[in-house]
C-alpha positions, 0 to 999 in steps of 0.5 A, spaced: 877 693 120 884 692 117 887 684 117 894 684 117 898 680 112 904 676 114 907 677 108 905 683 103 904 682 096 911 684 093 911 681 086 904 684 084 902 689 088 895 692 089 892 686 084 889 679 084 894 673 085 898 672 079 896 666 074 901 661 072 903 662 065 903 656 061 907 654 055 901 651 051 901 654 043 895 658 042 892 659 035 893 666 032 888 670 034 883 674 030 882 680 034 875 683 032 874 688 038 879 691 044 876 694 050 881 698 056 878 697 063 883 700 068 890 698 066 887 692 063 886 690 055 880 685 053 881 683 046 875 679 043 877 674 038 872 671 033 876 665 032 874 662 039 867 662 038 862 656 036 860 657 029 856 651 026 850 649 029 853 643 032 858 647 036 853 652 038 849 646 041 855 643 044 856 649 048 849 650 050 848 643 052 855 644 056 852 650 060 845 647 061 849 641 065 854 645 069 848 650 071 843 644 073 849 641 077 850 648 081 843 648 082 842 641 085 848 643 089 845 649 092 839 645 093 842 639 097 845 644 102 838 647 103 839 653 099 833 656 095 834 657 088 
């Protein structure tokens, strides 16, 4: 069933909602690979990756904390994990 829209998307037809642009300065990207997916390009930059053991450990610990928070939230709502 088609759901009518009150106002059609005229700024960005056929795509997801626009992401607001920020004026934050970004470091120069060191692009190591580029992929094309449809009309989009994905650049893989290696200067944004954790490289030292301390940086890697921090990323892993952050991931674990966020994952456990999600699991606890699902369990509190009665869901199965």
